[in-house]
C-alpha positions as CSV (number, residue, x, y, z in Angstrom):
1,M,-15.3,13.7,-2.1
2,R,-15.7,15.3,-5.4
3,R,-17.6,13.2,-8.2
4,F,-14.6,12.6,-10.3
5,I,-12.2,11.7,-7.6
6,K,-14.8,9.1,-6.3
7,N,-15.1,7.9,-10.0
8,W,-11.6,7.3,-10.1
9,V,-11.2,5.7,-6.8
10,E,-14.0,3.2,-7.8
11,K,-12.9,2.7,-11.4
12,Y,-8.9,2.3,-11.1
13,P,-7.6,0.1,-8.5
14,C,-4.3,1.7,-8.5
15,I,-6.2,4.7,-7.2
16,A,-8.4,2.9,-4.9
17,K,-4.9,1.8,-3.2
18,V,-4.0,5.2,-2.7
19,N,-7.4,5.9,-1.2
20,E,-6.8,3.0,1.1
21,A,-3.2,3.8,2.2
22,I,-4.5,7.4,2.9
23,A,-8.1,7.0,4.3
24,G,-8.6,3.6,4.8
25,P,-10.0,1.9,8.1
26,R,-6.4,1.9,9.6
27,R,-5.6,5.4,8.6
28,M,-6.5,8.8,9.9
29,G,-6.1,10.6,6.4
30,S,-9.0,12.9,5.1
31,E,-10.7,12.5,2.0
32,R,-9.4,16.1,1.2
33,S,-5.8,14.6,1.2
34,V,-7.1,11.6,-1.2
35,E,-8.6,14.5,-3.5
36,N,-5.2,16.3,-3.7
37,Y,-3.4,13.2,-4.3
38,V,-5.6,11.9,-6.7
39,K,-5.6,15.4,-8.7
40,A,-1.7,15.1,-8.6
41,V,-1.8,11.6,-10.2
42,R,-4.4,12.9,-12.7
43,R,-2.2,15.7,-13.8
44,F,0.8,13.5,-14.0
45,V,-0.8,11.1,-16.1
46,A,-2.0,13.7,-18.2
47,Y,1.5,14.9,-18.5
48,L,2.5,11.4,-19.9
49,G,0.2,12.0,-22.7
50,L,-2.6,9.2,-21.3
51,N,-6.0,9.1,-19.8
52,D,-5.9,6.0,-17.9
53,P,-3.9,5.9,-14.7
54,E,-3.7,1.8,-15.0
55,V,-2.3,2.1,-18.6
56,A,0.4,4.5,-17.2
57,L,1.2,2.3,-14.3
58,Q,1.8,-0.5,-16.6
59,K,4.1,1.7,-18.7
60,L,6.0,2.6,-15.6
61,L,6.2,-0.9,-14.1
62,S,7.3,-2.3,-17.5
63,G,10.0,0.2,-17.9
64,E,8.5,1.5,-21.2
65,I,8.2,4.8,-19.7
66,D,11.3,5.8,-17.1
67,A,9.6,6.4,-14.0
68,S,12.2,8.3,-12.4
69,A,13.1,10.6,-15.5
70,K,9.3,11.1,-15.8
71,A,9.2,12.2,-12.3
72,D,12.0,14.7,-12.4
73,Q,10.7,16.0,-15.8
74,F,7.2,16.8,-14.5
75,I,8.7,19.0,-11.8
76,D,10.1,21.3,-14.3
77,Y,7.0,21.2,-16.5
78,A,4.7,21.7,-13.5
79,L,6.7,24.8,-12.1
80,K,5.9,26.8,-15.2
81,K,2.3,26.6,-14.3
82,Y,2.1,26.3,-10.6
83,A,3.8,27.6,-7.4
84,H,6.7,25.7,-6.0
85,A,4.5,24.6,-3.0
86,T,1.9,23.2,-5.3
87,V,4.4,21.4,-7.5
88,R,5.8,19.7,-3.9
89,N,2.2,18.8,-2.9
90,F,1.8,17.2,-6.4
91,L,4.9,15.1,-5.8
92,F,3.9,13.6,-2.5
93,G,0.6,12.5,-4.3
94,I,2.8,11.0,-7.2
95,K,5.3,9.6,-4.8
96,K,2.4,7.7,-2.8
97,W,0.9,6.3,-6.1
98,Y,4.4,4.9,-6.9
99,E,4.9,3.6,-3.5
100,V,1.6,1.6,-3.0
101,N,1.7,0.4,-6.8
102,G,5.2,-1.0,-6.7
103,V,7.1,1.4,-8.9
104,K,10.4,1.9,-7.1
105,I,12.6,4.9,-7.6
106,D,15.3,6.8,-5.7
107,W,13.5,9.9,-4.7
108,E,16.8,10.9,-3.0
109,K,18.1,11.7,-6.7
110,I,15.5,14.0,-7.5
111,E,15.5,17.6,-6.2
112,L,12.0,18.7,-4.9
113,P,11.4,22.1,-5.3
114,T,11.3,24.2,-2.0
115,S,8.3,25.6,-0.8
116,T,9.7,28.4,1.5
117,E,12.5,31.2,0.9
118,P,15.7,30.2,2.8
119,S,16.3,32.8,5.8
120,E,20.0,34.0,6.9
């Protein structure tokens, strides 16, 4: 596991929960998956203008930041820099972070970017 990922897992309890949910003793997930999810959360927290995922989480849970709106807006922001499949993978990490930390939103209302072209 990369150093900054390991530091985040050790330093932030909300990130440790993601690690436990993916690669914990009862899970078959890989450390690489954890790295990708933590990178996604890191980018999302930076998008929110913050450096600390715990602070971001508290603002999301308290309603100070609209969790659903910010997740949706992040998609448009990220698509300006990254490929559709990459942004889609970022959302899997953000969704897991939300889920394990009790942030409830209706993901059905958020249109995820497609990762493949439709064929006829």
